[in-house]
ROPA-850244 format. One record per residue (C-alpha): residue in three letters; x negated, y negated, z. Coordinates in steps of 0.001 Angstrom, whole numbers, plus 500000, padded with zeros to 6 digits. Each point is the difference from the previous one (the first is absolute). Example, Ala and Ser with C-alpha at 12.3 -4.5 7.8 and 13.67 -1.06 7.14 Angstrom:
2
ala487700504500507800ser498630496560499340
//
This chain:
392
met181166890829337376ala501454496649501079asp500854498413496663lys501779503209498761arg503486499938500143asp502151502956501975tyr499742503215497195tyr504483500542500708glu500245495596500074val498276500211496220leu502047503187498335gly503027498398502391val501232503155502102asp500705501120503230lys497174502075501697gly502081503082500499ala500890499788495892asp500251503819498555asp497439500482496442ala503090499615497780thr500505496056501271leu496268499190499488lys499642501201496924lys502899497969498825ala498243496671501869tyr497030500666498403arg501111500649496077lys502456496540500860leu496984498042500702ala497546501752497720lys502309499378497296gln500806496128500806tyr495958499248500322his498219502499498012pro497792498012497792asp501117500876496619met503269498904500632asn498189496537501944pro497020499126497689gly497709497430501243asp501472499732503233lys497289500524502804glu503158500031503137ala501913502362498175glu496538502598499839arg499942499118503438lys503352501249500807phe499494502821498192lys496972501131501210glu500914499285503555ala503062502277499643ser498216502192498122glu497859500684502819ala502155500091502656tyr502069502746498270gly496523501755499528val500352500254503272leu503306500438501557ser501008502564497493asp496879501824501338pro501438502234502867glu496158499924501845lys499160496941498841arg503375498051501465gln499442501944503288gln496444498607500555tyr501502496467498456asp502746499821502871asn498303501284502643phe496747497251499088gly501251497452497843his497481498938496903ala497234501187502565ala500811503668498585phe498602499108496893asp496912497821500702gly497952502163501959gly501436499730503469ala501863501188502640gly498974503411498115gly501483499486497407ala499720501593496921gly497759496907498548gly499131498668496953phe503186500209498768gly498462497998496912gly503333497748499020phe501210501407495739gly496907502312499714gly501413502408502027phe503285500769498978asp500731503091497122phe502690499006497631ser500326503825498940gly502289501002502627asp503303498417501269met498569496310499140gly499524500888496439asp503444500931500184ile501061496662501453phe497801498521497095gly501256502467496784asp503668498504501090ile498917496534499944phe497587500021497285gly503436502084498055asp501843497202500716ile497544497182498425phe498811501810497189gly502168502301499522gly498031503468500887gly499873501478503107thr502069502819501692arg502830498773499524ser499705499583495767arg498344503429500141arg503106501652501084ala501578497442497241asn498541501479496994asn500595503776500968gly503895499253499874pro502826498952498608met499553495860498331lys502374497842498850gly499528498158496648ala499118496807499240asn503152497063499679val500018499035496716lys500922496011499487thr502475498443496671arg501508497040499725leu503338499483499121asn501597496413498197ile503982499009501110thr502150497001499643phe500562497551502169glu503675501578500283glu498793503655500080ala498103499781503102val503205497323501567phe502249502963499951gly497556502885499140cys499858503074496652asp498518502505498972lys497042500701497527thr498037502017499100val496255499199499865thr497452503100497890val496358500215501827asn496706502912499331leu499911502389502159lys498082503229500599glu501253503452500067asn499262503381500602cys498331501488496597gln501759502842498121thr497025501000498592cys498455501086503354asn502567499454502613gly498697497014502076thr496517502703500664gly497699497836497302ala498306503426499181lys500465501559496459pro502369502117499609gly498757503427500875thr497652498150502622ser500086498685503548pro498591497596502602gln497187501451501266thr499052498951503825cys497476497243499940ser496172501163501351lys499216496875501069cys502172499556502830asn500841503408500205gly504340498855498892lys500080497697503321gly499877496903497199gln498039498248502171ile495806499620501216val499181499871503118tyr496137498649500911thr498481498577503322ser498444496334500195gln497778498137502729ser501085496602500339leu499577496842502933phe502360502590501935gly498323503832499424thr501425502431498175val503232499501497996arg501535502131498077asn501407498810496349val502597501602497646ser500071499782496137thr502035500333497491cys498612503578497647pro498279497843496580asp500743503324498881cys503657501052500544asn500363496261500274gly502383501155503740ser501545502742497921gly498226502673501778gln500376501558496558val497839499335496628ile501648501564496399lys497396501873497569asp502160499891497381lys502100496914499760cys503713500223498138ser499741498061496326asp503573498505500714cys498954498656503660his496368499210499454gly499734501619503084ser502127497664502352gly503371502370500266tyr502045496587498885ile500715498525496370ser501468496820499634ala504598499474498535lys501754497589499939lys503471500290502341thr503071497948500400ile500646499254503726glu503384498453500314val499660496727502484ser503022498641502400val499448496644500706pro501798498539503542ala502255497182499807gly497389497348501078ile496436500819499604asp498414497724499037asn496388498699498111gly497082501752500814gln501662503226502449ser499491503227498645ile502371503326500041arg498589503077501470ile501536503017498284arg499509503324502230glu496813503284498102lys499989497993496440gly496488499350500434glu496682501911499375pro500529504014500767gly498735501445503262ile496715501220500795asn499684504034501568gly504321499993499924gly499635496143501302ser503445497864498879arg499927497999497549gly499721496240500406asp502758497009499452leu500618497840497268leu499389496626500936val502450497519498300glu498906495645499908ile502641497991499021val499767497063497755val502880497425499847ala499963498412496869arg500417495780500830his503419498610499265pro501037496835498749ile502150499236501957phe500589501444503675gln496141500563501901arg500361501723503094gln498381499681503482asp500550503398502364tyr503832501022499547asn501140495988499205ile499878498806496256phe499530496149498742ser501093498008497154thr501077496653498622ala502922499183497781pro500642496788498117ile503588497903501063ser500864496439497895phe500572497173501665ala503736500338500133gln500314502897501833ala497235498650502369ala502429496612500260leu503384501478499783gly499343503656501775gly501902503255497864glu498505503194499615val496787500745498110lys498990503427499356ile497054501717501579asn497605503293498303thr499400502747502869val498928503649499149asp503261501171500339gly501472497330497123asp501166496327499843val501680498971503364leu502318496262500349tyr499104497506501993glu501818498096501873val497894496021499649lys500310497589502261ala500975496837498909gly496276497153500077thr497915503450499776gln496493498616499808thr497496501588497526asp497601502645502538thr502843501026502089lys499728503595500924val503001502334500416arg500197503827501806leu501617502631498290lys500352502318502394gly498876503951499257lys499045499258496496gly496361500456500753val498096503316500293pro501371503743501268ser497891500848502883leu497940502790499064arg501518502026503262asn502996499495499971lys502043499181496484ala502827497896501713met498282496854500974arg498570498000497893gly498047496277500535asp501136497187498577his500186498111496677tyr499007496241500412val500350497555497214thr498754496261499462leu501921498367498093val498745497025497335val502455496916498728gln498713500132496554val500089496633498032pro501367500048496094asn497306499005497650lys502426499250497779leu502962497834500065ser502613498504497675glu500331495963499573glu503369500036501907gln498157502457502914lys498032497668500308glu502024496753500656leu502208502320502431leu496956500008501969arg499159496532499724lys503718499698501302phe499731502112502903asp496752498520500609ala501226495949500163ala502852501828502171gly497709500914502352asp496556498456500703asn499478498617496972ser495764501800499772leu499489499181496354asn500377496712499857gly497692500248504059ser502413498269501805thr500771501395503430gly504047499777498971thr500342497416503205thr502146496852499651glu498043498212502323lys498572496228498243lys496750499483499761lys498884496539502195lys499233496793498370gly496358499066500546phe498523496190500949met499019500437496070asp503137501147498525lys501953497455501764leu497254497517497967lys500165501251496766glu503726499712500571ser499995496910500521phe497266498901496818glu502935501638497758asp502279497669501560
//
């Protein structure tokens, strides 16, 4: 069988690897290349079969000894070997291989031995999600709010058992209280052990004959709860706050789930946020832009005075250091506020103001009359001189 790779090479282990190392290596490969994880991938299916064949030999002490002595020929009818290994048809998945596949299918589908153990033990309750609307300023500086949510609470009538007072749940006869049913089936890879949730008790291991009239056998009732939420300074739109053990109650004595509060920040008419920086625009008059002076700029901390330089052009950007959003990790650290100055042109002028602007323009480049403002006279051409001679 020259076309076959060495079994130790397939599993990626040394020849002296112990059983635990072999099992760990195979489990990793089986999970990676299992056909259910790679539907339609022929190469993954080939590697899965290759790894399963290698582990089927090396995990069996007798077969491993034969392989170490004779290589692949030990299972090809040569060298006095066992002969007729027969690929996957000779595998029995009910033993050690079955345990491995139980773990793998448990990871993939939520079944297997791990799930069976977890169902009988304490399980944390489900998380509950809600939303909280806050203003732009509340997001910047933080605030304390409350949210009202519907949560499950243990029914006081039956004390959470779900059974009518005076009765109690009974052990499920279908699964004998295990919560799951184990059955075997034949597949391409041999006999496979499958585990599914018991349909009669839904995995609880118990059935209720006489249900509580208040909770209808669920053991819980829905109740409105008002919960305080501490919103940290610097939180952004779409981020969530986790409040521990304020979700649904646990199962079999498990802890409650968590409450996840998604923050929705309202738009601000002036400010826009990017990370921890704030952006806005501020209008300045033509006189302020030309002559300079103090202008009032709105920030989240209130109005601040900023000294505009003479000759400032529209769309000039200024930086107000430390006037942005506080860091979630360190409130002492804040972003910056970037302001774009926009020169505003008045749309209503008195006659006096208009005349003053005309004088200003005449003293400068005289742009109102289309002149360049230069005193250089235009040189006369031949036609101009000829015209002057006739006029004389």
